[in-house]
C-alpha positions as CSV (number, residue, x, y, z in Angstrom):
1,X,-179.3,24.8,38.8
2,X,-179.7,22.1,41.5
3,X,-182.0,20.2,39.1
4,X,-179.4,20.4,36.4
5,X,-176.6,19.2,38.7
6,X,-178.8,16.3,39.8
7,X,-179.9,15.2,36.3
8,X,-176.6,15.9,34.5
9,X,-175.0,12.7,33.3
10,X,-171.2,12.6,33.9
11,X,-170.4,9.4,32.1
12,X,-169.5,10.4,28.4
13,X,-170.7,7.0,26.9
14,X,-174.0,7.2,28.7
15,X,-174.6,10.7,27.5
16,X,-173.7,9.7,23.9
17,X,-176.0,6.7,24.1
18,X,-178.9,8.8,25.4
19,X,-178.3,11.2,22.4
20,X,-178.4,8.3,19.9
21,X,-181.6,7.0,21.4
22,X,-183.3,10.4,21.1
23,X,-181.8,11.1,17.7
24,X,-182.9,7.9,16.2
25,X,-186.3,8.3,17.9
26,X,-186.8,11.6,16.1
27,X,-185.6,10.2,12.8
28,X,-188.1,7.3,12.9
29,X,-190.9,9.4,14.3
30,X,-190.8,11.6,11.2
31,X,-190.3,8.8,8.8
32,X,-192.8,6.2,10.0
33,X,-195.4,8.9,10.6
34,X,-195.0,10.1,7.0
35,X,-195.4,6.5,5.8
36,X,-198.4,5.9,8.0
37,X,-200.1,9.1,6.7
38,X,-199.6,8.2,3.1
39,X,-200.8,4.6,3.4
40,X,-203.7,5.0,5.8
41,X,-205.1,7.9,3.7
42,X,-204.7,5.8,0.6
43,X,-202.4,8.5,-0.8
44,X,-205.0,11.3,-0.5
45,X,-202.8,13.0,2.1
46,X,-199.4,12.4,0.7
47,X,-197.6,10.1,-1.8
48,X,-194.3,8.3,-2.4
49,X,-192.3,11.6,-2.3
50,X,-194.0,12.6,1.0
51,X,-192.7,9.5,2.8
52,X,-189.2,10.0,1.5
53,X,-189.2,13.6,2.5
54,X,-190.4,12.7,6.0
55,X,-187.3,10.5,6.5
56,X,-185.0,13.2,5.1
57,X,-186.4,15.8,7.4
58,X,-186.1,13.3,10.2
59,X,-182.4,12.9,9.4
60,X,-181.8,16.6,9.4
61,X,-183.7,17.2,12.6
62,X,-182.0,14.4,14.4
63,X,-178.6,15.5,13.4
64,X,-179.2,19.0,14.6
65,X,-180.5,17.6,17.9
66,X,-177.7,15.3,18.9
67,X,-174.7,16.0,16.7
68,X,-173.0,18.0,19.4
69,X,-173.0,15.1,21.9
70,X,-172.7,11.8,20.0
71,X,-171.9,12.9,16.4
72,X,-175.5,11.8,15.4
73,X,-174.6,8.4,13.8
74,X,-178.3,7.3,14.0
75,X,-177.2,4.2,12.1
76,X,-175.1,1.1,13.1
77,X,-173.6,1.0,9.6
78,X,-172.2,4.6,10.1
79,X,-170.9,3.7,13.6
80,X,-169.2,0.5,12.2
81,X,-167.7,2.5,9.4
82,X,-166.3,5.1,11.8
83,X,-164.9,2.4,14.0
84,X,-163.1,0.8,11.0
85,X,-161.5,4.2,10.4
86,X,-160.4,4.6,14.0
87,X,-162.6,7.7,14.5
88,X,-164.8,5.9,17.1
89,X,-163.5,3.4,19.6
90,X,-164.7,-0.2,18.9
91,X,-166.1,-0.4,22.5
92,X,-168.8,2.1,21.4
93,X,-170.1,0.0,18.5
94,X,-172.5,-2.3,20.5
95,X,-173.9,0.4,22.9
96,X,-174.5,2.8,20.0
97,X,-176.2,0.1,17.9
98,X,-178.4,-1.1,20.7
99,X,-179.5,2.5,21.5
100,X,-180.2,3.2,17.9
101,X,-182.4,0.2,17.6
102,X,-184.1,1.2,20.9
103,X,-184.8,4.7,19.6
104,X,-186.3,3.3,16.4
105,X,-188.5,0.8,18.4
106,X,-189.8,3.5,20.7
107,X,-190.6,5.9,17.8
108,X,-192.4,3.1,15.9
109,X,-194.5,2.4,19.0
110,X,-195.5,6.0,19.3
111,X,-196.4,6.1,15.6
112,X,-198.5,3.0,16.1
113,X,-200.4,4.6,19.0
114,X,-200.9,7.9,17.1
115,X,-202.2,6.2,13.9
116,X,-203.8,3.2,15.6
117,X,-207.4,4.0,14.6
118,X,-206.3,4.8,11.0
119,X,-204.3,1.6,10.7
120,X,-207.2,-0.5,12.0
121,X,-209.7,1.2,9.7
122,X,-207.4,0.7,6.7
123,X,-206.6,-2.9,7.5
124,X,-210.0,-3.9,8.7
125,X,-208.5,-4.9,12.0
126,X,-206.3,-7.5,10.4
127,X,-202.7,-6.7,10.7
128,X,-200.8,-8.4,7.9
129,X,-197.6,-8.3,5.9
130,X,-199.2,-9.5,2.6
131,X,-202.2,-8.3,0.6
132,X,-203.7,-5.1,-0.6
133,X,-204.4,-3.9,2.9
134,X,-201.1,-4.8,4.5
135,X,-199.7,-2.3,7.0
136,X,-196.4,-3.8,8.1
137,X,-194.6,-1.7,5.5
138,X,-195.5,1.4,7.4
139,X,-192.8,0.5,9.8
140,X,-190.2,-1.9,8.4
141,X,-189.0,-2.4,4.8
142,X,-190.0,-5.3,2.6
143,X,-189.0,-6.4,-0.9
144,X,-191.2,-6.5,-4.0
145,X,-192.3,-10.1,-4.7
146,X,-190.2,-10.5,-7.8
147,X,-186.9,-9.6,-6.1
148,X,-184.4,-12.3,-5.3
149,X,-182.3,-12.4,-2.1
150,X,-179.2,-11.8,-4.1
151,X,-180.5,-8.7,-5.8
152,X,-182.0,-7.3,-2.6
153,X,-178.7,-7.8,-0.8
154,X,-176.8,-6.0,-3.5
155,X,-179.4,-3.2,-3.4
156,X,-178.8,-2.6,0.3
157,X,-175.0,-2.8,-0.1
158,X,-175.0,-0.3,-2.9
159,X,-177.4,2.1,-1.2
160,X,-175.4,2.2,2.1
161,X,-172.0,2.4,0.3
162,X,-173.3,5.4,-1.6
163,X,-174.5,7.0,1.7
164,X,-171.0,6.7,3.3
165,X,-169.2,7.6,0.1
166,X,-171.2,10.9,-0.1
167,X,-171.1,11.9,3.6
168,X,-167.5,11.2,4.4
169,X,-166.1,14.1,2.4
170,X,-168.5,16.6,4.0
171,X,-166.4,16.5,7.3
172,X,-163.0,15.8,5.8
173,X,-160.8,18.8,6.4
174,X,-158.4,17.7,3.7
175,X,-161.1,17.7,1.1
176,X,-163.8,20.4,0.6
177,X,-165.7,20.2,3.9
178,X,-169.1,21.7,4.3
179,X,-169.7,24.2,7.1
180,X,-170.6,22.3,10.3
181,X,-174.0,24.0,10.5
182,X,-174.9,22.9,7.0
183,X,-174.0,19.2,7.5
184,X,-177.5,18.1,8.6
185,X,-179.4,19.4,5.5
186,X,-176.7,18.2,3.1
187,X,-176.8,14.7,4.6
188,X,-180.6,14.8,4.5
189,X,-180.5,15.7,0.8
190,X,-178.1,12.7,0.2
191,X,-180.6,10.4,2.0
192,X,-183.4,11.8,0.0
193,X,-181.5,11.2,-3.2
194,X,-180.9,7.6,-2.3
195,X,-184.5,7.1,-1.3
196,X,-185.7,8.5,-4.5
197,X,-183.4,6.4,-6.7
198,X,-182.9,3.1,-4.8
199,X,-186.1,2.4,-2.8
200,X,-188.3,0.6,-5.4
201,X,-186.7,-2.8,-4.8
202,X,-186.9,-3.0,-1.0
203,X,-187.5,0.3,0.6
204,X,-183.9,1.6,0.9
205,X,-183.5,0.9,4.6
206,X,-179.7,1.5,4.4
207,X,-179.8,1.4,8.2
208,X,-180.1,-1.8,10.3
209,X,-181.7,0.1,13.3
210,X,-184.2,1.9,11.0
211,X,-185.5,-1.6,9.9
212,X,-184.9,-3.8,13.0
213,X,-186.5,-1.4,15.6
214,X,-189.8,-1.0,13.7
215,X,-189.8,-4.7,12.8
216,X,-189.6,-5.7,16.4
217,X,-192.4,-3.3,17.2
218,X,-194.6,-4.9,14.6
219,X,-193.7,-8.3,16.1
220,X,-194.9,-7.2,19.5
221,X,-197.9,-5.1,18.4
222,X,-199.9,-7.7,16.6
223,X,-198.4,-8.5,13.2
224,X,-196.7,-11.6,14.7
225,X,-193.7,-13.6,13.6
226,X,-194.7,-13.2,9.9
227,X,-192.7,-10.0,9.9
228,X,-189.5,-12.1,10.3
229,X,-190.5,-15.2,8.3
230,X,-192.0,-13.5,5.2
231,X,-190.3,-13.5,1.9
232,X,-188.0,-16.4,2.8
233,X,-186.8,-14.9,6.0
234,X,-185.8,-11.7,4.2
235,X,-185.4,-9.7,7.4
236,X,-181.6,-10.5,7.7
237,X,-180.9,-8.6,4.4
238,X,-181.5,-5.0,5.8
239,X,-179.8,-6.1,9.0
240,X,-176.5,-7.2,7.5
241,X,-176.1,-5.8,4.0
242,X,-176.0,-2.1,5.2
243,X,-173.1,-3.0,7.5
244,X,-171.1,-4.4,4.6
245,X,-172.1,-1.6,2.3
246,X,-171.1,1.1,4.9
247,X,-167.6,-0.3,5.3
248,X,-167.3,-0.8,1.6
249,X,-168.3,2.8,0.8
250,X,-165.9,4.1,3.5
251,X,-162.9,2.3,2.2
252,X,-163.7,3.2,-1.4
253,X,-163.5,6.8,-0.3
254,X,-160.3,6.2,1.6
255,X,-158.5,4.3,-1.3
256,X,-159.8,6.5,-4.2
257,X,-159.9,9.9,-2.5
258,X,-158.7,10.5,1.0
259,X,-155.3,8.9,0.7
260,X,-154.5,11.1,-2.4
261,X,-155.4,14.4,-0.7
262,X,-152.6,16.8,0.4
263,X,-151.8,16.6,4.0
264,X,-152.9,19.5,6.2
265,X,-150.2,21.9,7.4
266,X,-148.7,20.9,10.8
267,X,-146.0,23.5,11.4
268,X,-146.9,27.1,10.5
269,X,-143.2,28.1,10.5
270,X,-142.5,25.5,7.8
271,X,-145.7,25.3,5.9
272,X,-146.6,29.0,5.7
273,X,-143.4,30.5,4.5
274,X,-145.4,33.2,2.7
275,X,-146.1,34.6,6.1
276,X,-142.5,34.8,7.2
277,X,-140.2,37.7,6.5
278,X,-136.4,36.9,6.5
279,X,-133.8,39.6,6.9
280,X,-130.0,39.7,7.4
281,X,-128.3,40.3,10.7
282,X,-124.7,41.4,11.2
283,X,-122.0,39.0,10.1
284,X,-121.7,35.9,12.2
285,X,-125.5,35.8,13.0
286,X,-127.8,33.4,11.3
287,X,-130.9,34.4,9.3
288,X,-134.0,34.4,11.4
289,X,-137.6,34.8,10.7
290,X,-140.4,36.9,12.2
291,X,-144.1,36.7,11.8
292,X,-145.7,39.6,9.9
293,X,-147.8,40.9,12.8
294,X,-149.4,44.3,13.0
295,X,-147.3,46.7,15.1
296,X,-148.3,46.9,18.8
297,X,-150.1,50.1,19.6
298,X,-147.8,50.9,22.5
299,X,-144.7,50.7,20.2
300,X,-146.2,53.0,17.6
301,X,-147.4,55.4,20.3
302,X,-150.9,55.3,18.9
303,X,-153.6,56.9,21.0
304,X,-157.1,55.5,20.9
305,X,-159.9,57.9,21.6
306,X,-163.5,57.0,22.0
307,X,-165.8,59.2,20.1
308,X,-168.8,60.6,21.9
309,X,-172.2,59.4,20.8
C-alpha cells in the first residue's frame, strides 16, 4: 500500500495523459508489429487482412486498457472533435495529442527493435521509402504513386469523418447506445471496416498520431528526411486531413441525428406520469401523487424467516 500511495498520481490531467501514452502505445504495438510481420515475411506469415486486423485488435485492447481513465481517445482527431462538442476542455487538446504521438513513437521504436533483423534482411540493410524492398510503410502511411494530393486529402477526410460518424452514437444516451463493455470491440470493428474499404489509396491513417509518431521514428532510426519529403511532402496530409474529417463527421452527426433525438427525461414526477397514481382527497384538498412503491414490510406485518439449509 505504501508503494501505491507513493506512485499514485493525484493530478487528473497527468493521469489521463499517462493513459493516452500507454493506450496509443498498445494500439501501435499491435498495428506496426502486424505490418512488420506481413512485409518482412513477404506475406508468408500474414497478408493485407492480417495487418488491418492487428490495428483493430490494438484499438480494442487499448480502449479496454485506458478507457476508464482518459476515455481512450488514442487519436488527436477524436480529442479535437470532443473538444468542439464541449465534452472535453480545450486545455486538454495539446497534452492529449502530444502524449498520443509519444505513445505511437515509443511503440514504433519497440517494433523496430523486435523486427530489426528481419527488416535488415528484407531491405538488404538499405532503409528506404521507395522501391520493391522499402520498409518505411511498416510504420507510417504513404500514398500510391498515381494518387494526387487532392485525392489523398479527400481520402483522409472521408475516412476520419466516417470514424466519428459511426462511433458517436455508440455512447449517445439519447440514441441507441451500446453497452459500455462492448464499446471497444464495436469501435474496433468500425476501424476494421474503414481499413478494409478505404486503405488502398494511402493506408487509412485516420489518426495524426498513428502516422506522425512512427514517421518520426523512421526519421531518427535510419530512413532519414526522405520520410517527410517523399511524394511531394505528402506527410502533412495524414497530419491535417483527419483533424478536419473528425470535426466534419462530428457535426454531420449533430446536425442530422443528435439534434433531432428526443430529450432525455429530467424530472421523473413530470416525465414518468405512468408511474404516478393520483387519488382524491376530501374537499378543499388538492390532488396529490404518490409513487407506486412496494409496501414496506413493517407496515404489512410481514415476517421474514430464513430457511435452514
